[in-house]
C-alpha positions as CSV (number, residue, x, y, z in Angstrom):
1,M,-32.9,40.0,30.0
2,S,-30.6,40.0,27.0
3,R,-31.3,42.1,23.9
4,T,-31.8,38.9,21.9
5,E,-34.4,37.6,24.4
6,L,-36.0,41.0,24.5
7,Y,-36.5,41.0,20.7
8,E,-37.7,37.3,20.8
9,H,-40.5,38.3,23.1
10,S,-41.4,41.6,21.3
11,T,-44.6,42.0,19.3
12,K,-44.5,42.7,15.6
13,Q,-45.6,46.3,16.3
14,D,-42.7,46.7,18.8
15,L,-40.2,45.5,16.2
16,V,-41.6,47.7,13.5
17,S,-41.4,50.7,15.8
18,R,-37.8,49.9,16.7
19,V,-36.9,49.6,13.0
20,L,-38.4,53.0,12.3
21,D,-36.5,54.5,15.2
22,L,-33.2,53.1,14.0
23,E,-33.9,54.3,10.4
24,R,-34.6,57.8,11.8
25,E,-31.4,57.7,13.9
26,V,-29.3,56.6,10.8
27,K,-30.9,59.4,8.8
28,E,-30.1,62.0,11.4
29,T,-26.5,60.7,11.8
30,K,-25.9,60.9,8.1
31,A,-27.2,64.5,8.0
32,R,-24.9,65.5,10.8
33,L,-21.9,63.8,9.1
34,K,-22.8,65.5,5.8
35,T,-22.9,68.9,7.6
36,A,-19.6,68.3,9.3
37,Q,-18.0,67.2,6.0
38,S,-19.3,70.2,4.2
39,K,-17.8,72.5,6.8
40,N,-14.4,70.7,6.7
41,W,-14.1,70.6,2.9
42,H,-16.1,73.4,1.4
43,S,-15.8,76.3,4.0
44,F,-12.4,77.5,5.0
45,P,-11.5,80.2,7.5
46,P,-10.2,83.5,6.0
47,T,-6.5,84.0,5.8
48,R,-6.6,87.2,7.9
49,G,-8.7,88.3,10.8
50,D,-10.4,91.3,9.0
51,H,-11.4,89.7,5.8
52,K,-13.6,91.6,3.5
53,A,-16.0,90.0,1.1
54,F,-14.3,89.2,-2.2
55,N,-15.9,90.8,-5.3
56,F,-15.4,88.3,-8.1
57,S,-17.2,90.5,-10.6
58,A,-14.4,93.1,-10.2
59,H,-11.8,90.6,-11.5
60,P,-11.2,89.3,-15.0
61,T,-11.4,85.5,-15.7
62,R,-10.1,83.2,-18.4
63,K,-10.6,79.6,-19.4
64,I,-7.8,77.2,-18.7
65,A,-7.1,73.5,-18.6
66,L,-5.5,72.2,-15.4
67,K,-3.4,69.0,-15.3
68,F,-2.9,67.3,-12.0
69,T,-2.0,63.9,-10.4
70,Y,-3.5,62.2,-7.4
71,D,-3.2,59.1,-5.3
72,G,-6.6,57.5,-5.5
73,S,-6.2,55.3,-2.4
74,F,-7.0,58.3,-0.3
75,Y,-10.2,59.3,-2.1
76,N,-13.7,58.1,-2.9
77,G,-13.0,58.6,-6.6
78,L,-12.6,61.7,-8.7
79,E,-16.2,62.9,-9.1
80,F,-17.9,65.2,-6.6
81,Q,-20.8,63.4,-4.8
82,R,-23.8,65.1,-3.4
83,D,-24.4,62.3,-0.9
84,L,-22.1,61.5,2.0
85,T,-19.1,59.3,1.0
86,P,-16.7,57.4,3.3
87,L,-13.7,59.3,1.9
88,P,-13.6,62.8,0.3
89,T,-13.5,62.9,-3.5
90,V,-10.7,64.5,-5.5
91,E,-13.0,67.0,-7.1
92,E,-14.3,68.3,-3.7
93,V,-10.8,68.7,-2.3
94,L,-9.5,70.5,-5.5
95,W,-12.6,72.7,-5.7
96,G,-12.2,73.6,-2.0
97,A,-8.6,74.7,-2.7
98,L,-9.8,76.8,-5.7
99,V,-12.5,78.4,-3.6
100,H,-10.1,79.1,-0.6
101,T,-7.5,80.8,-2.9
102,R,-10.3,82.8,-4.5
103,L,-9.4,81.5,-7.9
104,V,-13.1,80.6,-8.6
105,D,-16.4,82.0,-7.5
106,P,-18.2,79.5,-5.2
107,E,-21.5,81.2,-5.8
108,G,-22.3,79.4,-9.1
109,G,-20.5,76.2,-8.1
110,M,-18.8,74.0,-10.7
111,E,-21.5,74.6,-13.3
112,G,-21.0,78.3,-13.0
113,V,-17.4,78.1,-14.1
114,G,-18.0,75.5,-16.8
115,W,-16.2,72.7,-15.1
116,E,-15.5,69.6,-17.3
117,K,-13.2,66.7,-16.8
118,C,-11.3,64.4,-19.2
119,G,-11.9,61.1,-17.5
120,R,-13.7,59.9,-14.3
121,T,-12.0,57.5,-12.0
122,D,-13.6,55.2,-9.5
123,R,-12.7,54.9,-5.8
124,G,-9.0,53.9,-5.3
125,V,-8.0,54.6,-8.9
126,S,-5.1,57.1,-9.3
127,A,-4.2,59.5,-12.0
128,A,-0.9,60.9,-13.3
129,G,-2.4,63.1,-16.0
130,Q,-6.0,64.0,-15.2
131,V,-7.3,67.2,-16.8
132,V,-10.2,69.6,-16.0
133,S,-11.2,72.7,-17.8
134,F,-13.0,75.8,-16.3
135,R,-12.9,79.5,-16.0
136,I,-10.5,80.9,-13.4
137,R,-9.6,84.3,-12.0
138,S,-6.8,86.0,-14.0
139,A,-4.3,88.7,-13.5
140,L,-4.3,89.8,-17.1
141,L,-6.3,92.9,-17.7
142,G,-7.9,93.7,-21.0
143,L,-7.8,90.0,-22.0
144,P,-10.1,89.4,-24.8
145,A,-12.3,86.3,-25.1
146,Q,-9.6,84.7,-27.3
147,T,-6.0,85.9,-27.6
148,A,-2.9,84.7,-29.3
149,S,-1.9,82.9,-26.1
150,Q,-5.1,80.8,-26.2
151,P,-4.9,77.9,-28.6
152,T,-7.7,77.4,-31.0
153,T,-9.5,74.2,-31.2
154,S,-10.9,72.1,-33.9
155,S,-14.4,70.5,-33.7
156,S,-14.5,67.0,-32.2
157,Q,-17.1,64.5,-31.6
158,P,-18.3,63.8,-28.0
159,T,-16.9,60.8,-26.4
160,E,-18.2,58.8,-23.5
161,S,-16.6,59.3,-20.1
162,A,-13.6,57.3,-19.1
163,E,-13.2,54.6,-16.5
164,G,-16.1,54.8,-14.2
165,V,-18.0,57.1,-11.9
166,A,-16.9,57.6,-8.3
167,G,-18.9,55.0,-6.4
168,V,-20.0,55.0,-2.8
169,D,-18.5,51.8,-1.4
170,E,-19.3,51.2,2.3
171,E,-16.0,50.7,4.1
172,D,-15.0,50.8,7.8
173,E,-11.9,53.0,7.2
174,S,-11.9,56.7,6.5
175,T,-9.3,59.4,6.4
176,G,-9.3,62.2,8.9
177,L,-10.6,65.5,7.5
178,D,-8.7,67.8,9.9
179,D,-5.2,67.7,8.4
180,A,-6.1,67.5,4.7
181,F,-5.8,71.3,4.4
182,G,-3.2,71.6,7.1
183,A,-1.3,74.3,5.1
184,L,-4.4,76.5,4.4
185,S,-3.5,79.1,6.9
186,T,0.0,79.5,5.6
187,W,-1.1,80.6,2.1
188,D,-1.2,84.3,1.5
189,E,-2.6,85.6,-1.7
190,P,0.1,87.4,-3.7
191,P,-0.6,90.9,-4.8
192,S,-2.0,91.1,-8.3
193,N,-3.3,93.6,-10.8
194,T,-6.8,92.1,-11.0
195,V,-9.0,94.8,-9.5
196,L,-10.8,96.3,-12.5
197,P,-12.0,99.6,-11.1
198,A,-8.5,100.7,-10.1
199,M,-7.2,101.1,-13.7
200,N,-4.6,103.9,-12.9
201,N,-0.9,102.9,-13.1
202,I,-1.8,99.3,-14.1
203,R,-0.1,97.8,-17.1
204,L,-2.3,95.9,-19.5
205,S,-0.8,92.6,-20.3
206,S,-1.4,89.3,-22.0
207,D,1.9,87.8,-21.0
208,D,1.4,84.5,-19.1
209,N,4.6,85.2,-17.1
210,D,2.5,87.9,-15.4
211,E,-0.3,85.5,-14.7
212,L,-1.3,84.3,-11.2
213,K,0.8,81.4,-10.1
214,Y,-1.8,78.7,-10.4
215,V,0.5,75.7,-9.9
216,S,2.4,76.8,-6.8
217,T,-0.6,78.6,-5.3
218,L,-2.7,75.4,-5.3
219,N,0.1,73.0,-4.4
220,N,0.8,75.2,-1.3
221,I,-2.5,74.2,0.3
222,L,-3.5,71.0,-1.4
223,P,-2.8,67.7,0.5
224,S,0.4,66.0,-0.8
225,T,-1.8,63.3,-2.3
226,I,-2.9,65.8,-5.0
227,R,-0.4,67.7,-7.1
228,V,-1.1,70.2,-9.8
229,L,1.4,69.7,-12.6
230,A,0.7,72.4,-15.2
231,W,-2.0,74.6,-16.8
232,S,-2.8,75.7,-20.2
233,P,-4.8,78.6,-21.7
234,V,-7.6,77.3,-23.9
235,S,-10.2,78.7,-26.2
236,E,-13.7,79.4,-25.0
237,D,-15.2,76.3,-26.7
238,F,-12.5,74.0,-25.3
239,S,-13.9,71.0,-23.4
240,A,-11.6,68.7,-21.3
241,R,-14.1,65.9,-22.1
242,F,-15.0,66.4,-25.7
243,N,-11.6,67.6,-27.0
244,C,-9.9,64.5,-25.5
245,R,-8.7,62.2,-28.3
246,Y,-7.7,59.3,-26.2
247,R,-7.1,58.1,-22.6
248,H,-4.1,56.0,-21.6
249,Y,-4.5,53.7,-18.6
250,K,-1.8,51.7,-16.8
251,Y,-2.4,48.7,-14.6
252,F,0.7,47.5,-12.6
253,F,1.1,43.9,-11.4
254,L,3.7,41.4,-10.4
255,S,4.5,38.5,-12.7
256,R,4.9,35.8,-9.9
257,G,3.0,32.7,-11.0
258,L,1.7,34.3,-14.2
259,N,2.2,33.3,-17.8
260,I,3.0,36.7,-19.3
261,E,3.0,35.5,-22.9
262,A,-0.5,34.1,-22.5
263,M,-1.7,37.4,-21.0
264,R,-0.1,39.2,-24.0
265,D,-2.0,37.0,-26.3
266,G,-5.3,37.9,-24.6
267,A,-4.5,41.6,-24.5
268,E,-3.7,41.7,-28.2
269,R,-7.3,40.6,-29.0
270,L,-8.7,43.8,-27.5
271,V,-7.3,46.1,-30.1
272,G,-9.9,47.6,-32.5
273,E,-13.5,48.5,-32.1
274,H,-15.5,45.9,-30.1
275,D,-18.7,45.5,-28.0
276,F,-17.4,45.5,-24.4
277,R,-20.7,44.8,-22.6
278,N,-19.1,41.7,-21.1
279,L,-16.1,43.6,-19.9
280,H,-17.5,46.4,-17.8
281,K,-19.8,47.0,-14.8
282,L,-23.3,47.5,-15.9
283,D,-25.0,50.6,-14.4
284,P,-28.6,50.7,-15.3
285,A,-28.9,54.2,-14.1
286,K,-26.9,55.3,-17.1
287,Q,-29.4,53.6,-19.4
288,L,-26.6,52.7,-21.9
289,T,-27.7,50.7,-25.0
290,T,-24.4,50.7,-26.9
291,F,-21.2,49.4,-25.6
292,R,-18.8,49.7,-28.6
293,R,-15.5,51.3,-27.8
294,R,-12.2,51.4,-29.7
295,I,-8.9,50.3,-28.2
296,H,-5.8,51.7,-30.0
297,R,-3.2,49.8,-28.0
298,A,-3.1,47.0,-25.5
299,E,0.4,45.9,-24.5
300,I,1.9,44.2,-21.4
301,N,5.4,45.5,-20.8
302,P,8.0,45.1,-18.0
303,V,8.3,48.2,-15.9
304,D,12.1,47.7,-15.7
305,P,13.3,45.7,-18.7
306,S,16.8,45.4,-17.2
307,N,15.5,43.3,-14.3
308,R,14.6,40.2,-16.3
309,E,16.2,37.8,-13.8
310,A,13.8,38.7,-11.0
311,S,11.4,35.8,-10.2
312,S,8.6,38.4,-9.6
313,Q,9.0,41.2,-12.0
314,M,6.8,44.2,-12.2
315,Y,4.7,44.5,-15.4
316,V,2.2,47.0,-16.6
317,L,-0.8,46.7,-19.0
318,D,-0.7,49.8,-21.3
319,L,-4.3,50.3,-22.5
320,V,-5.0,53.3,-24.9
321,G,-8.5,54.0,-26.2
322,T,-10.8,56.8,-27.2
323,A,-13.1,56.2,-24.3
324,F,-13.9,53.5,-21.7
325,L,-17.0,52.1,-20.0
326,Y,-17.6,51.9,-16.2
327,N,-14.8,49.8,-14.6
328,Q,-13.8,48.5,-18.1
329,V,-10.1,48.3,-17.4
330,R,-10.5,46.4,-14.2
331,H,-12.7,43.9,-15.8
332,I,-10.2,43.4,-18.6
333,M,-7.4,42.8,-16.1
334,A,-9.5,40.3,-14.2
335,I,-9.8,38.2,-17.3
336,L,-6.1,38.6,-18.2
337,F,-5.2,37.4,-14.6
338,L,-7.3,34.3,-15.1
339,I,-5.4,33.7,-18.4
340,G,-2.1,34.3,-16.8
341,A,-2.9,31.9,-14.0
342,G,-3.6,29.1,-16.5
343,L,-7.2,29.0,-15.4
344,E,-8.5,30.2,-18.8
345,Q,-7.3,30.3,-22.4
346,P,-6.6,33.6,-24.3
347,S,-9.5,32.7,-26.5
348,L,-11.8,33.7,-23.6
349,V,-11.2,37.4,-24.6
350,T,-12.4,36.7,-28.1
351,A,-15.5,35.0,-26.8
352,L,-16.4,37.8,-24.4
353,L,-16.1,40.4,-27.2
354,N,-18.3,38.2,-29.5
355,A,-21.6,39.7,-28.2
356,D,-23.4,40.3,-31.5
357,P,-25.3,37.2,-32.9
358,G,-25.8,39.1,-36.1
359,N,-22.1,39.6,-36.6
360,P,-20.2,36.6,-35.0
361,Y,-16.5,36.5,-34.7
362,P,-14.4,33.9,-36.4
363,P,-11.5,32.1,-34.5
364,Y,-8.8,34.7,-33.7
365,R,-6.0,32.3,-34.6
366,P,-5.9,29.2,-36.9
367,G,-6.6,26.1,-35.0
368,E,-8.8,27.8,-32.4
369,P,-12.4,26.7,-32.1
370,V,-15.2,29.0,-33.3
371,P,-15.8,31.4,-30.3
372,P,-19.3,31.1,-28.7
373,V,-21.6,34.1,-28.9
374,V,-21.8,35.7,-25.4
375,T,-24.8,38.1,-25.3
376,T,-24.9,38.5,-21.5
377,K,-22.1,39.0,-19.1
378,P,-20.8,36.0,-17.0
379,I,-20.5,36.7,-13.3
380,Y,-16.8,37.3,-12.2
381,M,-15.0,39.6,-9.9
382,M,-13.2,42.6,-11.4
383,A,-9.5,43.4,-10.5
384,D,-8.4,45.5,-7.6
385,S,-8.4,49.3,-8.0
386,L,-5.0,50.1,-6.4
387,P,-2.7,49.4,-9.4
388,L,-4.9,51.3,-11.9
389,V,-3.7,54.8,-13.1
390,L,-5.1,57.2,-15.6
391,W,-1.7,57.7,-17.0
392,D,-2.2,60.3,-19.7
393,T,-4.7,62.2,-21.9
394,S,-4.3,63.6,-25.4
395,F,-6.1,66.5,-26.9
396,T,-6.8,67.7,-30.4
397,D,-3.8,69.3,-32.0
398,G,-3.0,72.9,-30.9
399,S,-5.8,73.0,-28.3
400,V,-3.5,73.0,-25.2
401,S,-0.1,74.4,-24.5
402,W,1.1,73.3,-21.0
403,R,3.2,75.6,-18.8
404,T,4.1,76.0,-15.2
405,D,4.3,79.2,-13.3
406,Y,7.6,80.3,-14.8
407,K,7.5,78.9,-18.3
408,D,10.3,81.1,-19.7
409,A,12.7,80.8,-16.8
410,E,16.0,79.2,-17.9
411,G,19.4,78.4,-16.2
412,P,20.4,80.4,-13.1
413,T,17.3,82.6,-13.4
414,R,15.1,79.5,-13.1
415,E,17.0,78.4,-9.9
416,A,16.5,81.9,-8.4
417,K,12.7,81.7,-8.7
418,P,10.9,81.0,-5.4
419,F,9.5,77.5,-6.1
420,A,7.7,77.1,-2.8
421,K,7.0,73.4,-2.1
422,N,8.2,72.4,-5.6
423,V,6.1,69.6,-7.0
424,L,9.1,67.6,-8.0
425,T,10.7,67.6,-4.5
426,Q,7.4,66.7,-2.9
427,L,6.7,63.8,-5.3
428,R,10.3,62.5,-4.9
429,A,9.9,62.6,-1.1
430,S,6.7,60.6,-1.4
431,H,8.5,58.1,-3.6
432,E,11.4,57.7,-1.3
433,R,9.1,57.2,1.7
434,T,7.4,54.4,-0.3
435,L,10.8,52.8,-0.9
436,V,11.5,52.9,2.8
437,H,8.2,51.2,3.6
438,A,8.9,48.6,0.9
439,A,12.2,47.8,2.6
440,L,10.6,47.5,5.9
441,H,8.0,45.1,4.8
442,E,10.5,43.0,2.9
443,H,12.5,42.6,6.1
444,F,9.2,41.8,8.1
445,F,8.6,39.1,5.5
446,K,12.1,37.6,5.8
447,A,11.8,37.6,9.6
448,A,8.6,35.6,9.4
449,L,10.3,33.0,7.1
450,Q,12.5,31.9,10.0
451,Y,9.4,30.5,11.7
452,H,6.9,29.6,8.9
453,D,7.0,27.6,5.7
454,M,5.7,29.1,2.5
455,P,2.3,27.7,1.5
456,P,1.8,26.1,-2.0
457,E,2.0,28.5,-5.0
458,F,-1.1,30.4,-5.8
459,F,-1.9,28.5,-8.9
460,P,-1.2,24.7,-8.5
461,I,-3.5,23.8,-11.4
462,G,-4.0,24.5,-15.1
463,L,-6.8,23.9,-17.5
464,D,-5.5,20.4,-18.3
465,S,-4.9,19.5,-14.7
466,P,-7.1,17.2,-12.6
467,P,-9.6,18.8,-10.3
468,I,-8.4,20.6,-7.2
469,P,-7.7,18.0,-4.5
470,K,-10.2,18.1,-1.7
471,G,-9.2,20.5,1.1
472,L,-6.7,22.5,-1.1
473,V,-7.5,26.1,-1.7
474,I,-6.1,28.2,-4.6
475,G,-5.8,31.9,-4.8
476,V,-7.3,33.5,-7.9
477,P,-5.3,36.7,-8.6
478,L,-7.2,40.1,-8.5
479,G,-4.2,42.5,-8.7
480,G,-2.9,44.7,-6.0
481,A,-1.6,41.7,-4.0
482,Q,-5.3,40.6,-3.6
483,H,-6.6,37.1,-4.2
484,K,-9.9,35.3,-4.1
485,D,-9.6,31.9,-2.4
486,T,-11.5,29.0,-3.9
487,A,-11.6,25.3,-3.6
488,Q,-13.4,24.8,-6.9
489,Y,-12.8,26.9,-10.1
490,V,-15.7,27.2,-12.5
491,P,-14.7,28.4,-16.0
492,V,-16.0,31.8,-16.9
493,L,-18.2,30.8,-19.7
494,E,-19.9,28.1,-17.6
495,R,-20.9,30.5,-14.8
496,G,-24.2,32.2,-14.3
497,R,-25.1,35.2,-16.4
498,L,-26.5,38.6,-15.6
499,D,-29.7,39.7,-17.2
500,P,-29.7,41.2,-20.7
501,V,-29.0,44.9,-20.8
502,E,-32.5,45.6,-22.0
503,V,-34.0,43.8,-19.0
504,S,-31.7,45.6,-16.5
505,N,-32.4,49.0,-18.0
506,E,-36.2,48.4,-17.9
507,R,-36.1,47.1,-14.4
508,W,-34.3,50.3,-13.3
509,R,-36.8,52.5,-15.1
510,Q,-39.7,50.8,-13.4
511,G,-38.0,50.7,-10.0
512,K,-35.3,53.2,-8.9
513,G,-35.8,55.4,-11.9
514,A,-39.5,55.8,-11.3
515,R,-38.9,56.5,-7.6
516,K,-36.3,59.1,-8.4
517,A,-38.6,60.8,-10.9
518,A,-41.3,60.9,-8.3
519,R,-39.0,62.4,-5.7
520,N,-37.9,65.1,-8.2
521,A,-41.5,65.9,-9.0
522,A,-42.3,66.2,-5.3
523,D,-39.3,68.5,-4.8
524,N,-40.3,70.7,-7.7
525,A,-43.9,70.9,-6.4
526,D,-42.6,71.9,-3.0
527,G,-40.3,74.6,-4.4
528,G,-37.1,72.5,-3.8
529,D,-34.8,72.4,-0.9
530,E,-33.1,75.6,0.3
């Protein structure tokens, strides 16, 4: 008897029992995977056979900001997740490296060292200038709470987190965990003057040239997909989140089939302070009630201006703002792609920003119709995550002073310094390998052209064109060489709408929020988990 026939002849009680058994097996499997992941990413073997316990209380610490870059396609977002994720997160890998090199005390976790980040990025999103601030072990004895080498900071208003929280997207693919810290065993902690009880013959110093080599130490053991660029001493009240003045995002895309001037028209309308409730992913768990954010700059520029003759030129959206909502940049790009494809007019951006009935927007340009008020978000797909990069972050004046391990080295002296696994040579090697892959795939494409004809262009229609002929499928661009095929395009403002924010927030409070509160109450009553 087949399994299907077996289930067809099973009683309701048998089926319920089978479902409960499967749920238990899934729970046990997740627990085993979580334990295995924890061992791989948070516990590392000692660098020597006889490794004595490390006494962090015997070492001075200082507060620093750390700037680093990462390729988000290898990670499940930036933010550490307590639940099991298909891929590791950037924070858990970076934290594991800091723990292994004994630069932070794992006992108190991230909270114990005051860990704060400038911007959170979702799964697949990369960063060229991400920044975190925290307390780290130092080699400088007698270092007061604030020295001349620690920039002072001015007060700043808190800002919301940047583009998104690391999500848990179920995917079939995952990266192997065994090789991510392949160089761990080769790192040997350099001798330092950090043991406080042994004060004899130790020179007190506040010169950062005598500091531990944070950049090279971490890069020696981190996977090549994460590179530490620089560090800065900061004051005790510095916050990578609240001292950040703006975030600069870049989204890269090819121009083939797109009207760049129309996309520029749409992007221009984003500048200023607006309500972006229709241009982000609503997460009721955050219970947000205000969605106003300020965009300082929104430009679409060619990546290589000298390559204007190319039929498919690489362009980039440069988006600079004080803070961003969850997946805001990817939603903006999705709308700009529809405009560039000729499926929507640039005035769609104005309409989606026109969310307040009490303060309606006028037409953005003379001759345009009055934009409709859009109080609830229309349903549409956001753009792909691959081309999105948190490019840079800016901080209050004087609060950071970036340096590498050898900030004063010049000329021949600089060349003589032992730059083990220099960050520039590693990033150049990654870039060159990417160019080789691009050349290979270009030749694969040309080889296929000998046997196959190219299908019609992605966008054979425009707003004024007749309906799509029956049987013809068009590809709606989503970025990252991804497209959504459709045989019938429905304008965004004519699509179904999500519930109002107030309704979604209340539903979460009565549903998942209430269940979460009940679980927390039960855990507290039981004394919590060990």
